[in-house]
C-alpha positions as CSV (number, residue, x, y, z in Angstrom):
1,M,103.5,107.4,111.5
2,S,100.2,106.7,109.0
3,Q,100.6,108.4,105.3
4,Q,97.9,109.2,103.2
5,V,97.5,108.9,99.4
6,R,95.1,110.5,97.4
7,L,94.5,109.1,93.9
8,N,92.1,110.1,91.2
9,A,91.0,107.0,90.2
10,R,87.3,106.1,88.9
11,P,85.8,103.0,89.9
12,G,87.1,99.9,87.9
13,Q,90.5,101.9,87.1
14,T,93.4,99.8,88.2
15,V,95.5,101.1,91.4
16,R,99.2,99.7,90.6
17,F,100.8,98.7,94.3
18,P,104.6,97.6,94.8
19,N,105.0,93.4,95.0
20,E,105.3,93.7,98.6
21,C,103.5,93.2,101.7
22,A,101.9,96.4,103.1
23,S,102.7,95.7,106.8
24,C,105.7,93.9,107.0
25,G,107.4,94.8,103.5
26,R,108.4,91.1,103.0
27,E,107.5,89.9,99.2
28,A,104.1,89.9,98.5
29,S,101.6,86.5,97.8
30,E,98.3,87.5,98.4
31,R,95.8,90.4,98.7
32,M,94.0,91.9,101.6
33,P,90.8,93.6,100.5
34,A,90.7,97.5,101.7
35,E,86.9,98.7,101.3
36,K,84.8,101.3,102.6
37,R,80.6,101.7,102.2
38,A,79.5,105.1,101.8
39,G,75.4,104.8,101.4
40,Q,74.6,102.4,99.3
41,T,77.7,102.3,97.7
42,T,81.0,100.0,98.3
43,R,84.7,100.7,97.2
44,R,87.0,97.8,97.3
45,V,90.6,98.1,96.7
46,D,93.1,94.6,96.8
47,V,96.1,95.4,99.1
48,P,99.3,93.4,98.2
49,I,100.2,91.4,101.8
50,C,102.8,88.4,102.6
51,A,101.6,84.7,103.4
52,D,102.6,85.2,106.9
53,C,99.9,88.4,107.4
54,G,97.7,86.4,105.3
55,R,97.5,83.5,108.2
56,I,97.4,85.9,110.8
57,L,94.4,87.9,109.2
58,A,92.6,83.9,109.0
59,R,93.2,83.3,112.8
60,R,91.0,84.4,115.3
61,S,91.1,85.1,119.3
62,G,89.0,82.8,121.6
63,E,86.8,86.0,121.9
64,E,86.2,86.6,118.7
65,E,85.0,82.8,117.9
66,R,83.0,83.0,121.0
67,R,81.4,86.2,120.3
68,L,80.8,84.3,116.1
69,R,79.6,81.1,117.8
70,L,77.3,83.1,119.7
71,G,76.0,85.3,116.9
72,R,75.2,82.4,115.0
73,V,72.8,81.0,117.6
74,L,71.2,84.6,118.7
75,A,70.6,85.4,114.8
76,G,68.9,81.7,114.2
77,A,66.6,82.5,117.7
78,A,65.7,85.8,116.4
79,G,64.9,84.7,113.1
80,L,62.9,82.0,114.2
81,L,60.9,84.6,116.9
82,A,60.1,87.2,114.8
83,G,59.1,85.0,111.5
84,G,57.3,82.8,114.5
85,L,55.2,85.9,115.8
86,V,54.9,87.3,112.1
87,T,53.3,84.3,111.0
88,L,51.1,84.1,114.0
89,I,49.9,88.0,113.9
90,A,50.0,88.9,110.3
91,P,46.4,89.2,108.9
92,G,45.3,86.9,105.9
93,G,45.5,83.3,105.1
94,W,48.6,80.9,105.7
95,P,50.4,81.1,102.6
96,L,50.6,84.9,103.1
97,R,51.7,84.7,106.9
98,L,54.0,81.9,106.3
99,V,55.5,84.1,103.1
100,L,55.8,87.3,105.6
101,G,57.1,85.2,108.5
102,V,60.1,84.0,105.9
103,V,61.2,86.9,104.8
104,V,61.1,88.5,108.4
105,A,62.7,85.9,110.3
106,A,65.7,86.0,107.1
107,V,65.7,89.8,107.5
108,A,65.9,90.2,111.5
109,G,68.2,87.0,111.3
110,L,70.8,88.7,109.0
111,L,70.3,92.1,111.0
112,V,71.7,89.9,114.4
113,W,74.3,88.2,111.9
114,R,75.6,91.7,110.9
115,W,75.6,92.9,114.2
116,A,77.1,89.9,115.6
117,E,80.0,90.0,113.5
118,A,80.5,94.0,114.2
119,R,81.2,92.8,117.7
120,A,83.8,90.1,116.9
121,E,85.7,92.0,114.5
122,R,86.3,94.3,117.7
123,A,87.3,91.2,119.2
124,A,90.5,90.3,116.8
125,L,93.8,89.4,118.1
126,P,96.0,92.5,118.4
127,E,98.1,91.9,115.4
128,K,95.4,90.8,113.3
129,Q,93.9,94.3,114.1
130,A,97.9,95.9,113.4
131,V,97.7,94.2,109.6
132,R,94.3,95.5,109.0
133,E,95.3,98.8,109.4
134,S,98.4,98.4,107.5
135,A,96.6,99.9,104.7
136,R,92.5,100.9,104.5
137,L,90.4,103.0,102.5
138,V,89.6,106.1,104.1
139,D,87.2,108.2,101.5
140,F,86.2,107.6,98.3
141,S,84.2,109.4,96.0
142,W,83.5,108.9,92.1
143,R,86.2,110.7,91.3
144,G,89.0,109.5,92.8
145,L,90.2,107.6,96.5
146,T,92.2,107.9,99.6
147,L,94.2,105.3,101.0
148,E,95.8,105.4,104.2
149,F,99.1,103.2,104.9
150,A,100.9,102.7,108.2
151,R,104.4,102.2,106.4
152,D,105.7,105.5,105.4
153,G,107.8,104.1,102.5
154,F,105.1,101.7,101.0
155,A,103.0,105.0,100.7
156,E,105.8,106.7,98.9
157,R,106.0,103.7,96.2
158,V,102.5,103.3,95.7
159,R,102.5,107.2,94.8
160,E,105.6,106.4,92.5
161,L,104.1,103.4,90.9
162,N,100.5,105.8,90.4
163,A,102.2,109.3,89.6
164,D,99.3,109.7,86.4
165,L,96.6,109.1,89.1
166,L,98.1,112.1,91.6
167,P,95.8,115.0,91.4
168,E,98.0,117.6,90.3
169,Q,100.0,120.2,93.0
170,G,97.6,123.3,93.7
171,T,94.9,122.5,92.1
172,E,91.8,121.7,94.4
173,P,89.6,118.5,93.2
174,L,86.4,119.0,91.5
175,P,83.0,119.3,93.5
176,D,80.7,116.5,93.5
177,P,78.4,117.3,91.3
178,P,74.7,118.2,92.7
179,P,72.0,115.3,92.8
180,P,69.7,115.3,90.1
181,G,67.3,118.0,90.6
182,E,68.8,120.5,92.3
183,G,70.1,123.6,90.9
184,T,71.2,121.2,87.3
185,R,69.0,122.9,84.8
186,A,70.3,122.0,80.7
187,A,71.1,124.9,78.5
188,T,68.7,124.9,75.8
189,A,68.1,127.5,72.5
190,E,65.5,128.7,71.5
191,G,65.2,129.8,67.8
């Protein structure tokens, strides 16, 4: 059963982990990134794993490899097609058309490549998915983050090592400040 650990760790603060694999419990020798993206912000924490689990993460299934190869071909074809069409139908002189074509080709190729990577990730080996799921960054804000661990003992050791970052018991975390311009006014002294 997985267990979540909430820490008041702001970006740039160090989160300490035991020197053991988050997946199997052996001595750690490598790091696995646990990251989450929200809007334009990405938060990343490097979680310790052993060499065997690192090798599992590096392996790809046949289906995963096939999807990545197909994604490369599709990304190239989408880039060429989109870039060629924009170059042919864009208004203006040839230099402007070529620049627009190259930009559109790069964007189209990148979007198709991201889509192919996501599809390939879903075709990963079950043991690779298990290692990835052993430690996840579930949620974050500017003032803290929530990690989820598959091994309860590992979660307890993370709590012990980061006791100074644990939220105080019985207190609610501070709410996120409202976006600028929404209900925030500076108090001024009139004199």
